[in-house]
C-alpha positions as CSV (number, residue, x, y, z in Angstrom):
1,X,-13.7,-1.4,17.6
2,X,-12.8,2.1,16.4
3,X,-14.5,5.0,18.3
4,X,-16.8,7.3,16.4
5,X,-14.3,10.1,17.1
6,X,-11.5,8.2,15.3
7,X,-13.7,7.3,12.3
8,X,-14.9,10.9,12.0
9,X,-11.3,12.2,12.4
10,X,-10.2,10.2,9.4
11,X,-13.1,11.4,7.2
12,X,-11.1,14.6,6.5
13,X,-10.8,14.6,2.7
14,X,-7.4,13.5,1.2
15,X,-5.8,16.0,-1.2
16,X,-3.2,15.2,-3.8
17,X,-0.5,17.7,-4.6
18,X,-0.4,17.0,-8.4
19,X,3.0,18.6,-8.9
20,X,4.7,16.5,-6.3
21,X,2.5,13.4,-6.6
22,X,2.2,13.4,-2.8
23,X,-0.7,13.4,-0.4
24,X,-1.0,16.7,1.5
25,X,-1.2,16.6,5.3
26,X,0.1,13.0,5.4
27,X,3.6,12.0,6.7
28,X,6.1,11.5,3.9
29,X,9.0,9.3,4.7
30,X,11.1,9.1,1.5
31,X,12.2,5.6,0.6
32,X,15.3,5.0,-1.4
33,X,13.7,1.9,-2.7
34,X,12.1,3.4,-5.8
35,X,13.1,4.6,-9.3
36,X,11.6,6.2,-12.4
37,X,8.8,4.5,-14.2
38,X,9.5,3.5,-17.8
39,X,8.6,6.3,-20.3
40,X,5.1,6.3,-21.7
41,X,3.7,3.9,-19.2
42,X,0.4,5.0,-17.7
43,X,-0.5,4.3,-14.1
44,X,-3.5,2.1,-14.4
45,X,-3.5,-0.4,-11.6
46,X,-3.7,-0.4,-7.8
47,X,-2.3,-3.4,-5.9
48,X,-3.3,-3.9,-2.3
49,X,-0.9,-5.7,0.0
50,X,-0.9,-6.7,3.7
51,X,2.2,-6.5,5.9
52,X,3.2,-6.8,9.5
53,X,6.7,-6.5,10.9
54,X,7.7,-8.5,12.9
55,X,5.2,-10.9,11.4
56,X,1.9,-10.8,13.4
57,X,3.0,-7.6,15.3
58,X,1.1,-4.4,14.9
59,X,2.1,-0.8,15.8
60,X,5.5,0.7,16.0
61,X,7.6,1.9,13.1
62,X,9.4,-1.2,11.9
63,X,7.6,-1.2,8.6
64,X,8.6,2.4,8.0
65,X,12.2,1.6,8.9
66,X,12.2,-1.4,6.5
67,X,10.8,0.6,3.6
68,X,13.2,3.4,4.2
69,X,16.3,1.1,4.4
70,X,16.9,2.0,8.1
71,X,15.9,-1.2,9.9
72,X,18.4,-2.3,12.5
73,X,18.5,-6.0,11.8
74,X,20.7,-6.7,14.8
75,X,17.8,-5.5,17.0
76,X,15.3,-7.6,15.1
77,X,17.0,-10.9,14.5
78,X,13.7,-12.5,13.5
79,X,13.7,-10.3,10.4
80,X,17.2,-11.3,9.2
81,X,15.5,-13.0,6.2
82,X,14.7,-9.4,5.0
83,X,18.3,-8.2,5.2
84,X,19.0,-8.3,1.5
85,X,15.6,-7.3,0.4
86,X,14.9,-3.8,-0.9
87,X,11.2,-3.1,-0.9
88,X,8.8,-0.2,-0.6
89,X,5.2,0.8,-1.3
90,X,3.7,4.1,-2.2
91,X,1.4,4.1,0.9
92,X,1.0,2.3,4.2
93,X,-2.3,2.4,6.0
94,X,-1.8,1.5,9.6
95,X,-4.5,-0.3,11.7
96,X,-5.3,3.1,13.3
97,X,-6.1,4.5,9.9
98,X,-3.0,6.6,9.8
99,X,-1.5,7.0,6.3
100,X,2.2,7.2,5.6
101,X,3.5,7.9,2.1
102,X,7.0,6.5,1.1
103,X,7.1,7.0,-2.7
104,X,5.6,9.7,-4.9
105,X,2.9,8.2,-7.1
106,X,4.7,9.1,-10.3
107,X,7.7,7.0,-9.3
108,X,8.0,3.2,-9.3
109,X,7.8,1.7,-5.8
110,X,9.3,-1.8,-5.4
111,X,6.2,-3.6,-4.0
112,X,5.0,-6.3,-6.4
113,X,8.2,-8.2,-7.2
114,X,7.9,-10.9,-9.9
115,X,4.4,-10.3,-11.1
116,X,2.0,-10.4,-14.0
117,X,-1.5,-8.8,-14.6
118,X,-3.6,-9.2,-17.8
119,X,-0.6,-10.5,-19.8
120,X,1.8,-7.7,-18.7
121,X,4.8,-8.4,-16.5
122,X,6.7,-6.1,-14.1
123,X,3.6,-4.7,-12.4
124,X,5.6,-2.1,-10.5
125,X,5.9,-0.3,-13.8
126,X,2.2,0.6,-14.1
127,X,0.8,0.2,-10.6
128,X,0.5,2.0,-7.2
129,X,1.2,-0.2,-4.2
130,X,-0.8,0.2,-1.0
131,X,0.1,-1.7,2.1
132,X,-2.4,-2.4,4.8
133,X,-1.0,-3.2,8.2
134,X,-2.3,-6.7,8.8
135,X,-1.9,-10.4,8.3
136,X,-3.6,-13.2,6.3
137,X,-5.2,-14.5,9.6
138,X,-6.5,-11.2,11.1
139,X,-9.5,-9.2,10.0
140,X,-8.6,-5.6,8.9
141,X,-10.0,-2.7,10.8
142,X,-13.0,-0.8,9.4
143,X,-11.0,2.5,9.5
144,X,-8.5,0.9,7.1
145,X,-11.3,0.2,4.6
146,X,-12.6,3.8,5.0
147,X,-9.1,5.3,4.5
148,X,-8.3,2.9,1.6
149,X,-11.5,3.6,-0.2
150,X,-11.0,7.4,0.1
151,X,-7.5,7.1,-1.2
152,X,-8.4,4.8,-4.1
153,X,-11.3,7.2,-5.1
154,X,-8.8,10.1,-5.1
155,X,-6.3,8.1,-7.2
156,X,-8.9,7.2,-9.7
157,X,-9.7,10.9,-10.1
158,X,-6.1,11.8,-10.8
159,X,-4.9,8.7,-12.6
160,X,-7.8,8.2,-14.9
161,X,-6.6,4.9,-16.4
162,X,-7.3,3.2,-13.0
163,X,-10.6,1.3,-13.3
164,X,-12.5,-0.7,-10.7
165,X,-11.4,-4.0,-12.3
166,X,-7.8,-2.9,-12.1
167,X,-7.8,-2.7,-8.3
168,X,-6.4,-6.1,-7.2
169,X,-4.5,-7.9,-4.5
170,X,-0.9,-8.9,-4.4
171,X,-2.0,-12.5,-4.7
172,X,-3.7,-11.7,-8.0
173,X,-0.5,-10.5,-9.6
174,X,1.8,-13.0,-7.9
175,X,-0.4,-16.1,-7.4
176,X,1.4,-19.0,-5.7
177,X,4.1,-16.7,-4.5
178,X,2.0,-14.2,-2.5
179,X,-1.2,-14.5,-0.5
180,X,-1.8,-11.0,0.7
181,X,-4.0,-9.1,1.4
182,X,-5.3,-12.5,2.5
183,X,-8.6,-14.2,3.1
184,X,-9.6,-11.7,5.8
185,X,-9.6,-8.8,3.4
186,X,-13.2,-8.1,2.7
187,X,-13.4,-7.2,-1.0
188,X,-17.2,-6.7,-0.8
189,X,-16.9,-4.0,2.0
190,X,-14.0,-2.3,0.1
191,X,-15.8,-2.3,-3.3
192,X,-19.0,-1.1,-1.7
193,X,-17.1,1.9,-0.4
194,X,-15.5,2.9,-3.7
195,X,-18.7,2.8,-5.8
């Protein structure tokens, strides 16, 4: 369980640099796995993911190395299946509540893959991808919900086409192919925090 100190420490408000589309006072590790969004496409969706690398392992910087194209696959032979994959997300929220940004929000991160939402394909075009460090078989930490909700509220203020009903899981946009953030992600807790 998180200590009261840790929870209070992460209640410091998040601030968005509107010119750079980056969070202030948050580590930014630029990923090469992104590109420009199509012209005249509004950011109107948030997609929540779950990730752990190696699978079932928490902590360390393997996720960051993977998103930044710097993963030493020779050192992590169990991850060889990722060798040809180029992926990223805008944000990672670690189990400690630490936030790392990889892609500015105005750019297209490569997080949803083959996807569809409300009749539109290519969800990366119009969405922001947020990864939570976790698995389908492990409850997420309360501090992750606190940080996620604070971030989503901020995004909704700045990207005003994002509505509550457009905050979905990876499994919602890629059903049958993806299961994250998984059955242990508590949507009721999360939605209660973003009211």
